[in-house]
N, C-alpha and C positions, 0 to 999 in steps of 0.2 A: 422214256421221254426226257431229253435232257433240260436242263435249266435254261440253256440258250433257245430251245425250241419253244419253251413256255414264254420266255421274255418277247422273243421275236414274233410271236403269233400275233401280238398287239401292234407291230410295226407296220407302217404304211409301205405300199409298193416301192416307193422312192428310197425309203430307209432300207428296206431289203436289197434294192438294186446296188446302193451305197456299198454294202458289204460284200456282194458279189463281184463289183467292179474292181474293189481294192482288197481282194483276198488276202494278200500278203501281209496286211494291216491286222488280220484277226486269227485267232486260234482256228485249229483244224475243225473242232467240234462246232464252233460258231459258224463256220461256213457251211458245214453239212446240215446244220439246222435251217440256214438261210436257204441252201438248195432245196431242202425238203418243203418248206414254205412256198417258195417259187413253184415246184411242180404241183403242189396241191391247188394253188391258185391258179394255175395255168397261165403264168406270165412270162413264160420262155420266149415267145415271140416278141413281146414288149421289150424284154432284156436284149434280145438279139439286136433289135431295132436301135435301142440306145447305145449299145456297144459300137454298131456300125456307124452312128452318127458321131460318137466320140471319136472313132477311128478316123472318120473322114475329116473332122476338124483337126486332128492331130497331123494328118497328112498335109493339108493346106497350111498348117503352121511351118512343117519342114519345108514345103515348096518356097513359101515366102521367105524363109531364112536363107535357103539355097539361092534364090534370086538375088537377094541383098548381097550375099557373099560373092556371087557370079559378077555383078555389078561393080561391087567394089574392087575386085581384081582387075576388071577390064578397064576402069578408069584409072586406077592407081599406077597401072604399068606404064602410061605415058608420062606421068609426073608432072601434069599440067594442073597447079592447085594453087590456091591462095586462101586466106582467111579473111572473113568479113565480120564486122562487128554485128552482134545479134540483133540490134536494133535496126539494121539495115537489111536484114533477111527477107522481110515480106516484099518490098518494093524491088529488090534484086531478083528473088524468084519469080516475081510476076512478069518483069522484062525477059527473064530466061524463057520463060513459057511462051510469051507473046512472040519471040523471036525462034521459037521451035528449036532450042538448044536442049539437048540432052546432058544432064549432068548428075553427078553424084554428090550427096552431102553427108559427111560422115556422121554417124550417130556419136553425139557426145553425151556422156553420162551428167545428169543434173546433180549439182551439189557443188563440192569443193573446186573441181576442175572448171566448171561453167562460171563460178563465182571469181575465180581468180584469173581466169583467162576468156572473157566473155566474147568468144568468136566462134564462128562455124566455118569449118574447112570444107571447100568445094573443089571438085575434081572435074576436069573437061576433057574432052577429045581434041586432038591436035587440030583438027579442021574447024573447031570453034573458038579457037583462042583469040584471033582477031576481033570477031564480033563480042566476044566477052570483055575483052580490053576496051572497046568502045562502048559498051554499056556501063562499065566501070567509069569512065571517064564522064559520060552523060550524067551519071547519078552522083559524080563526085564523091566516090567511095574510097577510103583508105583500105587498101587491100594488103598492108603489110601484117605480117604475122604480129600478134600480140604478145610479144616477148619480153619478160621481165628478166633482165640477165641475172639479178639476185632477188629471187622473189621472197626470200626471207630476211632480206637486208634490214628492214624496218623491226622486225623482231629481233635480230642480233643487237641493234642499237639499243632497244629497250632493255635487253638483258645487261648489256655492258653499263648502261646508265644505272640501272638498278644495283648491279654489283658495286660499281664507283660510289654510289650514295651510301651503301651499307659499309663499305670500308672506311669511307670518310667519318661516318657516324661513329664507328667502332675507334678510330684514331682520336676523335674529340672526346670519346667517353673515356678512354684510357689515359689521356692526358690530363683530364680534369680532376 
């Protein structure tokens, strides 16, 4: 009897399943002990059901991602897009849904990118461009890209001012 078998004998069914579902994370003897406990308790079908359920979830995630990228390619090839400020997204999307306009909104990572450029990019099919333009006019949306020609300009100014202050301080200190 291995040390793993003695230890794992007190484990719950879920803990044993966790070991067997992630075999690559455990030593060979540990996996063998878990398999032995699985067989002794006749949990084989339960493990198979759990594995099938996890595999189904995994396949659904793959399908969702494939659909997302298919839609991204489909909409981005027409190159009909613009940016909308994040605060206008709910009312804009509500109007699009009301008019049955299919669109693609590019996923934007939350964080620095969203903080610096608070817009969402929307893509449309050629047939819907006129209707989308009318919606934007009705909602009085500014759809220009939120572009800052020099996003770090303020930082550069601060650095230059600090360097000038330090140099001026040094000159005054040396002259006195």
